[in-house]
C-alpha positions in Angstrom: 0.0 0.0 0.0 1.5 3.3 -1.1 1.9 6.4 1.2 -0.7 8.2 -0.9 -3.2 5.4 -0.3 -2.4 5.4 3.4 -2.9 9.2 3.7 -6.2 8.9 1.8 -7.4 6.2 4.1 -6.3 8.1 7.2 -8.0 11.3 6.0 -11.3 9.4 5.3 -11.1 7.7 8.7 -10.6 11.0 10.4 -13.7 12.4 8.6 -15.7 9.4 9.7 -14.5 9.8 13.3 -15.6 13.5 13.2 -18.9 12.4 11.8 -19.4 9.9 14.7 -18.6 12.5 17.3 -20.9 15.0 15.7 -23.6 12.4 15.6 -23.1 11.7 19.3 -23.3 15.4 20.2 -26.7 15.7 18.5 -28.1 12.4 19.8 -26.4 11.7 23.2 -29.0 9.4 24.6 -27.2 6.1 24.0 -23.9 7.5 25.3 -25.6 8.9 28.4 -27.2 5.5 29.1 -23.9 3.6 28.8 -22.2 6.3 30.9 -24.8 6.3 33.7 -25.4 2.6 33.9 -22.0 1.7 35.5 -22.4 4.5 38.0 -25.8 3.1 39.0 -24.4 -0.4 39.2 -21.6 0.9 41.5 -24.2 2.4 43.9 -26.6 -0.6 43.6 -24.1 -3.4 44.0 -21.7 -1.5 46.2 -24.2 -0.4 48.8 -27.3 -2.6 48.4 -25.9 -6.0 47.7 -22.3 -5.5 48.7 -22.7 -6.5 52.3 -24.0 -9.9 51.3 -21.2 -10.7 48.8 -18.0 -12.3 50.0 -14.8 -11.5 48.1 -11.4 -13.1 48.2 -9.2 -11.9 51.1 -10.2 -9.1 53.4 -10.7 -6.5 50.7 -13.7 -4.2 50.6 -16.3 -5.3 48.0 -16.4 -1.9 46.4 -12.7 -2.0 45.7 -13.3 -5.5 44.2 -16.2 -4.2 42.2 -14.9 -1.0 40.5 -12.4 -2.7 38.2 -15.2 -5.0 37.0 -17.3 -2.0 36.2 -14.4 -0.5 34.3 -14.6 -3.6 32.1 -18.3 -3.2 31.7 -17.7 0.2 30.2 -15.2 -1.4 27.8 -17.7 -4.1 27.0 -20.3 -1.4 26.1 -18.7 -1.2 22.7 -20.8 -4.2 21.6 -24.0 -2.3 22.5 -23.2 1.1 21.1 -21.4 -0.3 18.0 -24.3 -2.6 17.2 -27.1 0.0 17.6 -25.2 2.8 15.8 -24.3 0.5 12.8 -27.9 -0.9 12.6 -29.3 2.6 12.5 -27.0 3.5 9.6 -27.9 0.3 7.8 -31.6 0.8 8.2 -31.6 4.4 7.2 -29.5 3.8 4.1 -26.5 5.8 5.3 -24.1 2.9 4.6 -25.4 2.7 1.0 -24.7 6.4 0.5 -21.2 6.1 2.0 -20.4 3.2 -0.4 -21.1 5.5 -3.4 -18.5 8.0 -2.3 -14.9 7.9 -3.5 -13.5 7.0 -0.1 -11.6 4.1 1.6 -13.8 1.1 2.2 -12.3 0.7 5.7 -12.8 4.4 6.7 -16.4 4.0 7.9 -15.9 1.1 10.3 -12.5 2.4 11.4 -14.0 5.8 12.2 -16.7 4.3 14.3 -14.2 2.0 16.1 -12.0 5.0 16.9 -14.9 6.9 18.2 -15.8 4.0 20.5 -12.3 4.1 22.1 -12.6 7.9 22.7 -16.1 7.4 24.2 -14.8 4.7 26.5 -11.9 7.0 27.6 -14.4 9.7 28.5 -16.8 7.3 30.2 -14.1 5.8 32.5 -13.3 9.2 34.1 -16.6 9.8 36.1 -16.6 6.1 37.1 -13.1 6.3 38.4 -13.9 9.5 40.3 -17.0 7.9 41.9 -14.9 4.8 42.6 -12.4 6.9 44.5 -15.2 8.6 46.4 -16.6 5.3 47.6 -13.2 3.8 48.7 -11.6 2.3 45.6 -7.8 2.9 45.5 -5.0 2.2 43.0 -2.5 0.1 45.0 -0.3 -1.1 42.2 1.5 2.0 41.1 1.0 4.6 38.3 2.6 2.6 35.6 0.5 -0.5 36.3 -2.6 1.7 36.5 -1.9 3.2 33.1 -1.4 -0.3 31.7 -4.8 -1.3 33.1 -6.5 1.7 31.4 -4.7 0.9 28.2 -5.9 -2.7 28.4 -9.5 -1.4 28.9 -9.3 0.8 25.8 -7.8 -2.1 23.8 -10.7 -4.3 24.9 -13.2 -1.6 24.0 -11.7 -1.5 20.5 -12.3 -5.3 20.2 -15.9 -5.1 21.4 -16.5 -2.1 19.0 -15.7 -4.4 16.1 -18.0 -7.1 17.4 -20.8 -4.6 17.8 -20.4 -3.2 14.3 -20.4 -6.7 12.8 -23.6 -7.6 14.7 -25.2 -4.3 13.7 -24.6 -5.1 10.0 -25.9 -8.7 10.5 -29.2 -7.7 12.2 -29.6 -4.6 9.9 -32.4 -2.8 11.8 -32.5 -0.7 14.8 -35.4 -2.7 16.3 -33.5 -6.0 16.0 -30.4 -4.4 17.5 -32.5 -3.2 20.4 -33.9 -6.6 21.1 -30.4 -8.2 20.9 -28.9 -5.5 23.1 -30.5 -7.1 26.2 -28.2 -10.1 25.7 -25.1 -7.9 25.9 -26.0 -6.9 29.4 -25.8 -10.6 30.5 -22.2 -11.1 29.3 -20.6 -9.5 32.4 -23.0 -11.5 34.6 -21.4 -14.7 33.4 -18.0 -13.6 34.5 -16.1 -12.4 37.6 -17.3 -8.8 37.2 -19.6 -8.7 40.2 -18.8 -11.9 42.1 -16.0 -14.5 42.3 -16.5 -17.5 40.0 -15.5 -20.1 42.6 -19.1 -20.1 44.0 -20.6 -21.0 40.7 -21.6 -24.5 39.6 -18.8 -26.3 37.8 -20.1 -25.9 34.2 -21.0 -22.3 34.7 -17.6 -21.5 36.4 -15.9 -23.0 33.3 -17.8 -20.7 31.0 -17.2 -17.7 33.3 -13.4 -18.4 33.7 -13.0 -18.6 29.9 -15.1 -15.6 29.2 -12.8 -12.9 27.8 -14.4 -10.4 30.2 -13.2 -12.3 33.2 -9.6 -12.2 32.0 -9.8 -8.4 31.5 -11.4 -7.9 34.9 -8.8 -10.1 36.6 -6.0 -8.2 34.8 -7.4 -4.8 35.9 -7.7 -6.0 39.5 -4.1 -7.3 39.4 -2.7 -4.1 37.8 -4.6 -1.8 40.1 -3.5 -3.9 43.0 -7.0 -4.7 44.2 -6.6 -8.5 44.0 -3.7 -10.7 42.9 -4.1 -13.3 40.2 -4.8 -16.8 41.5 -2.1 -19.2 40.2 -4.5 -22.2 40.8 -7.3 -20.7 38.7 -8.0 -21.4 35.1 -5.3 -20.3 32.7 -6.9 -17.0 31.7 -7.3 -16.0 35.4 -3.9 -17.2 36.4 -2.3 -15.2 33.6 -4.9 -12.4 33.1 -2.7 -9.7 31.4 -1.5 -12.1 28.7 -4.9 -13.6 28.3 -6.6 -10.1 28.0 -4.1 -9.0 25.4 -4.5 -12.3 23.5 -8.3 -12.2 23.6 -8.5 -8.6 22.5 -6.1 -9.1 19.6 -7.9 -12.3 18.5 -11.3 -10.6 18.5 -9.9 -7.7 16.5 -8.2 -10.1 14.1 -11.5 -12.0 13.6 -14.1 -9.2 13.5 -12.3 -6.4 11.9 -11.9 -8.1 8.5 -15.4 -9.6 8.8 -16.9 -6.1 9.4 -15.0 -4.4 6.6 -15.9 -7.2 4.1 -19.5 -7.1 5.1 -19.6 -3.3 4.7 -17.9 -3.5 1.3 -20.5 -6.0 0.1 -23.4 -3.9 1.3 -24.3 -6.0 4.4 -24.7 -9.2 2.4 
């Protein structure tokens, strides 16, 4: 690929990123919901259910919970990517973009980049509220920055999943119905409770859920809970597993999304 082609693709991607951010400014409801939901979950689980939930060691439950909610923000790329893409498909926006002399990868790349920026903004109020309720970074600044970088990498991966699903379902109504399933993904993980109290078959699913690896990695890097060497491999080596899962998901869903966009959703 020549330098001219790369500059052309980068320019088109920047234009699509600007379009996504402008769209968000004029229709902020979905972003507001995904921003507020983790804050509500922190209050609900941290204060209503927290006293009844046992966590490993003697740590406070809210300190255990906050890294899991960070990952729920990263996982939100499935929901926002799916609904935003389905809207564009249903309204014919994708068809109009395909008629323009622009890079075929620019539209999905622009949306994926906007998802990462949205996640970066969404993590700020959650981190501030977490600090207010007792969560602390115990693992040092470098490790904390690594954890936030890992969260943004995972958001990039989930954004590609969401876009692909949005192109598959094709309508806003179908995406809305499917979105309820995305909320169950963190439930079958270690986001809110340890997996060792789950039935054996469910614990196996939860331990190998990519969300569990990212949650465990964040807890490890923030110093809120150490990795368990006797756990399943993704939880015993959470940082490596999180990076591997994220790169694998991007490697699978990015080309699928670009190819489906190029073919007009077929």
